[in-house]
C-alpha positions in Angstrom: 101.9 64.4 106.4 102.4 68.0 107.8 102.7 70.9 105.2 106.3 71.0 106.0 106.8 67.4 105.2 104.9 68.0 101.9 107.0 70.8 101.1 110.0 68.9 101.7 108.8 66.1 99.3 108.0 68.4 96.6 111.5 70.1 96.8 113.2 66.8 96.6 111.3 65.7 93.7 111.9 69.1 92.0 115.7 68.7 92.5 115.8 65.1 91.1 114.0 66.3 88.1 116.5 69.1 87.8 119.1 66.7 87.9 117.5 64.5 85.3 117.0 67.4 82.8 120.6 68.6 83.4 121.7 65.0 82.5 119.4 64.8 79.3 120.9 68.0 78.2 124.3 66.9 78.4 126.3 65.6 75.5 128.5 63.4 77.3 128.6 61.9 81.1 129.3 64.3 83.8 131.0 64.3 87.2 129.2 65.0 90.4 131.1 68.2 91.0 130.7 69.7 87.8 126.9 68.9 87.7 126.5 70.3 91.3 128.3 73.5 90.0 126.2 73.8 87.0 122.9 73.5 89.0 124.2 75.6 92.1 123.5 72.8 94.3 125.7 71.4 97.0 127.5 68.5 96.2 126.2 66.4 98.8 122.6 67.2 97.9 123.6 66.3 94.3 125.3 63.1 95.3 122.4 61.8 97.3 119.8 62.3 94.7 122.4 60.7 91.9 122.6 57.6 94.3 118.9 57.1 94.5 118.4 57.5 91.0 121.2 54.9 90.1 119.3 52.5 92.6 116.1 52.9 90.6 117.9 52.5 87.1 117.2 56.0 86.0 120.9 57.2 86.0 123.8 55.2 85.4 127.1 55.7 86.8 130.3 54.8 84.7 133.9 55.8 85.3 132.9 58.1 88.2 130.7 60.0 86.0 126.8 59.8 85.5 124.4 59.5 82.6 120.8 58.8 82.1 119.9 55.0 82.6 117.8 52.6 80.7 114.7 52.8 82.8 114.0 56.1 80.9 114.0 54.5 77.6 111.0 52.1 78.7 109.1 55.3 79.9 109.6 57.3 76.9 108.7 54.4 74.5 105.5 54.1 76.7 104.6 57.7 76.3 105.5 57.9 72.6 103.3 54.9 71.8 100.4 56.7 73.3 101.2 59.8 71.3 99.1 60.4 68.0 101.7 62.4 66.3 104.3 59.6 67.1 102.3 56.7 65.6 101.5 59.0 62.4 104.9 60.4 61.9 107.3 57.1 62.6 106.8 55.6 59.1 107.4 59.0 57.2 110.5 59.7 59.4 111.8 56.2 58.5 111.4 56.9 54.8 113.0 60.3 55.1 116.1 58.7 56.8 116.5 56.4 53.9 115.8 58.8 51.3 118.2 61.4 52.4 120.9 59.0 54.3 120.9 61.4 57.4 119.4 61.3 60.7 115.7 62.3 60.7 113.2 63.1 63.3 110.3 64.9 64.7 110.4 67.4 67.6 107.5 69.0 69.5 107.4 71.7 72.0 105.9 70.9 75.7 105.7 73.6 78.4 108.5 75.7 76.5 110.9 73.2 76.0 111.9 70.5 73.0 111.1 67.1 73.0 112.6 64.9 70.3 109.5 62.7 69.7 111.0 60.2 67.4 114.4 59.8 65.4 115.6 57.3 63.1 119.4 57.0 61.7 120.8 55.6 58.5 121.5 51.9 58.7 124.9 52.1 57.3 126.1 54.8 60.5 126.5 54.3 64.3 123.6 55.5 66.3 124.3 58.9 67.6 122.6 59.2 71.1 122.7 63.1 71.3 119.2 64.3 71.3 118.4 67.9 70.1 118.9 70.7 72.9 115.9 71.0 75.1 116.1 74.8 74.1 114.1 75.8 71.1 116.1 78.7 69.9 119.2 76.9 69.1 118.0 74.1 66.8 116.3 73.9 63.3 113.2 72.5 64.4 113.0 74.4 67.6 113.3 77.5 65.6 110.9 76.3 63.0 108.1 75.8 65.7 109.1 79.3 67.2 108.6 80.9 63.9 104.9 79.6 63.8 104.1 80.8 67.6 102.4 84.1 68.5 104.9 86.6 69.7 103.5 86.8 73.1 104.0 83.0 73.3 107.6 83.2 72.4 108.1 85.9 74.8 106.8 83.7 77.5 109.0 80.7 76.6 111.9 83.1 76.6 111.2 84.5 79.9 110.9 80.8 81.2 114.0 79.2 79.5 116.2 82.1 78.5 118.5 82.0 75.5 121.6 80.3 76.9 124.4 80.0 74.4 125.5 76.5 73.3 128.1 77.4 70.9 129.4 80.9 69.6 126.8 80.9 66.8 123.7 80.3 69.1 121.3 83.4 68.8 121.4 84.8 72.3 119.3 88.1 72.0 115.6 88.4 71.5 116.2 90.8 68.4 118.5 88.6 66.6 116.1 85.5 67.3 113.0 87.4 66.1 114.9 88.4 62.8 115.6 84.8 62.3 112.1 83.7 63.1 110.9 86.0 60.7 113.1 84.8 57.8 111.9 81.4 58.8 108.3 82.2 58.8 108.5 83.8 55.3 110.3 80.8 53.8 108.8 78.1 55.8 112.2 76.4 56.5 114.6 76.6 59.3 118.3 76.0 59.0 120.7 75.3 61.6 124.3 75.9 61.2 126.3 74.9 64.5 124.1 76.7 66.7 123.8 73.8 69.2 126.9 71.8 68.4 129.8 73.0 66.2 130.0 70.9 63.1 126.3 70.0 63.2 123.8 71.2 60.6 120.0 70.7 60.2 116.8 71.5 58.2 113.5 71.7 59.7 109.9 72.5 58.2 107.0 73.2 60.6 104.0 70.8 60.7 100.8 72.7 60.8 97.5 71.2 61.3 94.1 73.2 61.8 95.8 76.4 61.9 98.3 75.4 64.7 101.6 74.1 64.7 102.2 70.6 66.3 105.8 70.0 65.7 108.7 70.1 63.1 110.2 67.4 61.0 114.1 67.8 60.4 116.9 66.3 58.9 120.2 66.6 60.7 123.9 65.3 60.0 127.6 66.4 59.9 128.4 69.7 58.1 130.4 67.8 55.7 127.6 65.6 54.2 125.1 68.6 54.4 126.3 71.5 52.4 125.7 73.6 49.2 122.6 72.8 47.1 121.9 69.5 48.9 121.6 71.3 52.4 119.7 74.7 51.1 117.5 73.1 48.2 117.6 69.4 47.9 116.9 68.2 51.6 114.5 71.0 52.3 112.3 70.0 49.2 112.4 66.4 50.6 111.2 67.6 54.1 108.5 69.5 52.8 107.0 66.6 50.7 107.4 64.3 53.9 105.5 67.1 56.1 102.8 67.5 53.4 102.1 63.5 53.2 102.0 63.4 56.9 99.6 66.1 57.2 97.4 64.7 54.6 97.4 61.3 56.7 96.2 63.2 59.7 
């Protein structure tokens, strides 16, 4: 393979992964034109990569729109099973969901982006397939993690990912974000009030072990079910107890 062929292969792989990340970030299926425009890619190139990903089962086409396919579920499960935090956190998250009757989960940071390592849903409600935004600055668990990182690390993450707005409540400047992170660090609790999705609320507490943050435990739900004292005091206290038990087990 020549250097030119190698570079073309690398570029093609990067394009496919960019498309996959965009689909993962989206809250609903998306058409090829809208996807191409959002990524500043030619429509023909986007369509070609989508077709290949569909053939491999990594993307699914329905009603002329695209979303992630079932093949990623198998890869995700394989990766999680090999993750120590996942294995140890799962039973604690399951209990947290039962106690709060809300969606609960553990989120980690990898290479500047957020990854929902594990989530559990109340048995009496439909499963919500929407994950947290891959951007740390707009979710409660993401902010809980950022608040525990050194300033230079936060700066590098922002330089890499930016502070894109998800709603009109998203913190989109370094100054405002730092003010919020300082508050979170002082209290040890992060709140989210419609910053990644309007009507969505969440509470998160960082998981710290050996003087480093390894993730955050969160409880999330509709604003109608998470408000007042339950949102600001009861749920945070339950999460703190969950994190303490989790860290003790490590």
